[in-house]
N, C-alpha and C positions, 0 to 999 in steps of 0.2 A: 687789940687795935683792931679796927672795925677794916672788913675787905671792900676794896673800892669797887663801886659798881664800875662795869664795862659796856660800853659804847661803843659800837662796828658805823663807822662813819663811811659812806659809799657815793662816790662824785668821780668821774670819768674826768672832773677838771683836779687835778693836785695840787692847785693852788685853793681852791676851794678848800677838797678834802684836810689840807694843811690847818688853815685857816677855821675849820669848824672843829679840829683836834684840839687846838690851841687851846679855843677857849674854853671849852669842857674840861682840860688838863688843869686849867687854871682854875676850875670849879670844884676839884678834888673827883673828878674821873678817871677813868683809865681807859685809852681807845684805841682800837687797830682801824686802819684805812685798806680799801680795796678801791680797784677804779672801773669796777664794769663786774654785772652780774654775776660772771662764773666766781670771780674772786672772791664776790661777797659769798657765795654760799661754800665756798671752800672754808673761809674764815669763819662761817657760823657754829661748822664743828668742833675746828681745833680753838676760837679764843670764847666759844659759849656766852656769847653778849648778852646785857642785859636789855638791852636797847639796839633796833638798827636804824639810825640816820640816812636814807635812800634817794637817791637823784632816781630822777624819771627817765632824762634820754643821754643813753650809755650806748656804747657801741657792744656788740656780740649776741647782748640779753639786755633788754631796756628794764625800767623799775618796775613796771607793770608785770611782766613778766618774774621778775625774779621775787617779786612779793607774793604772787600766786605761789613759787614753790613753797617760800619762807615758811607761809602759813599749812604746806603738806607738811612739813616737817617739823614748826613748833610753835608754840605761841608765842614768841619772843613778840615784844613788843616792835613795832615798826612807826617811822613818824617818815614820812615824806619831806625834801626838802626840793625845789624843782621851781624852776622858771614857767612851767604849763600855768597859768591860772587862773585858767575857764573854769566855770562852774565845771560843767562835764567831765572836766579832768579833775576836779577834786573829789565829786562824786564815784567816779569811778573808781578813786585810787581807795576811798573809803570800803567801799563794795567788796572790794579785793580781801580789805581788812588790816589796813592801818590803822592807825588810832590816832592820827595825826594828820594833817597835810601844811605846809608851810611854804610859802612861796617867796621866790628871790627876786629882788634882794630882800632881805633881811636883817633884823636887829639882834644882833648876837645876844643881846640880855632878854629878848623873847623868847630865840631858841631855847637858853639855857631855862628858862624860867617853863617852857610847855615841855619840853623834854622830862623834867622834873615833877611835872604833876602826871606825866602821864608813867614816870616811873612809881609814885603815889598809888595812884589810881589802881596798877597793876599788883602791887604788894599789898592794896586793901583786900583786892579779889584773891589774892594767895593766901591771906590771912585767914576767908571764909574758906578754904579748901584744906583742912590740916586732918581734916577727917574723910577716909577710906575705904568704900567697904566693896567686897566681893561674895560670890556666895562662899559661904564658912570660915570667911574673912574678916576682920575688923584690924584698920592699921590707923591709929590714933596720934599723930604726930604734937598736939596740943599738950595730952599728957603722957605721952611716951608709952603708949599700953598697943599692946598687940593681942587679938580675941582670936583663937584658929579651932573652928569645932566646939566653939563653946567652952574652952579652956584659956585661961590667960597663960601667954607668953612671954618667956621674959629673955628681954634683948636688950643686952647694952646700947648705947645711944647711937654708935656708928652704924650699928648693923640696924637697927629700926629707921635710921635716914638713908641707907641705903637702898632699906627694900621699899620704903616710903618711894622715895626718888625714881626709881625703876617703876614701880605702880602708878603712878604719877603719869607717866608716859606708855602708856598699854601698847605693845608691838611696838614700839620703838626701840631699835638697836644704839648701845652706847658702848663705846672702847672700855679696856681698861683705863686709860689714861685720861679719860672723861670724865669718868665715876670718880676716880682720885681727887681731880679736879674741882670737881662740883662738893664731896664729902668731906675729904681732907685738906682740899686747898696743896699748893704749889709745894711746900715742905715734906710730902711724899713724894713727891714727882718721880718716877721711874722706879723706883716701886712696886709692879702689878698684883707681885703675891699678895700684898695687902686684900685687893679687892678680891684675889682667889678664896684666902681662907677667909674670908667674912660671908663670900656667896655659900661655900661651902657650911659653914655653921649654921646660915640661917636654912639653908636645903636641912637639914638635919633637923630642925627644930620646925618645919611645915612639912612634913616628909609625906607630901601630895603625892597621888600616883600621875604621871602627865599625859597617861592616857586615858587616864577614865575622869579626873578634874577639873572645869574649864577655864582653869588658871593654872599657870605654873614659871617658873624662871627657868629661862631656857638661855644654855649656850650655842652661841653662834661663832662655829670653829670659824678663829684664823682670828674673827671682828672684835666679843665681845659677849655680852648679856643683853637678855630682853624679859620684860614681863609679858607673859604672853598670857593674851584673853583668847578663848574660840570662839 
């Protein structure tokens, strides 16, 4: 059974957030709602959405500032859904890194169609990024191969997927729970030892010296792991 794509809906108007969420659920998406920018950034880490629908005019942290912060943390697609319809507002939103800009009032079918279009573009981009190259290391997820210092390294699929995911987000820290959700799905939720065991095996196969090599899988104590690139 295919995993549902996750959409984070951010709007300080609870009625609009609920309405948008219902449209998306009807189309087969899983949704989470947030009502201001700070809640959105917390949900970004916990919910790990495939796409964020974001209002502009919100208390505490407006949509522009929230989008700017999302872009600092991830490449998650952002679609603005707002009453601010001036050309200046649209240009500003897109320059901040948004993938689309929809003006309220909106047609629910158009909203869903544009969300799906952004997700398709994102998936197409990700398909072209299946091979990662670092000094002495090539990780190819298209044929599930790893080459380290000109040697082919045998890795089971989950080890390779974990390595590829971390290396796809250099210097970004992920908790064990986030890695479980991303690589194994919710059925393994809570068994964080699974991540530790796989990291240990990967390190044994890629026996690089973190003080000399330009990259390493680093433990961030009390948090999780990151693929550190110097």
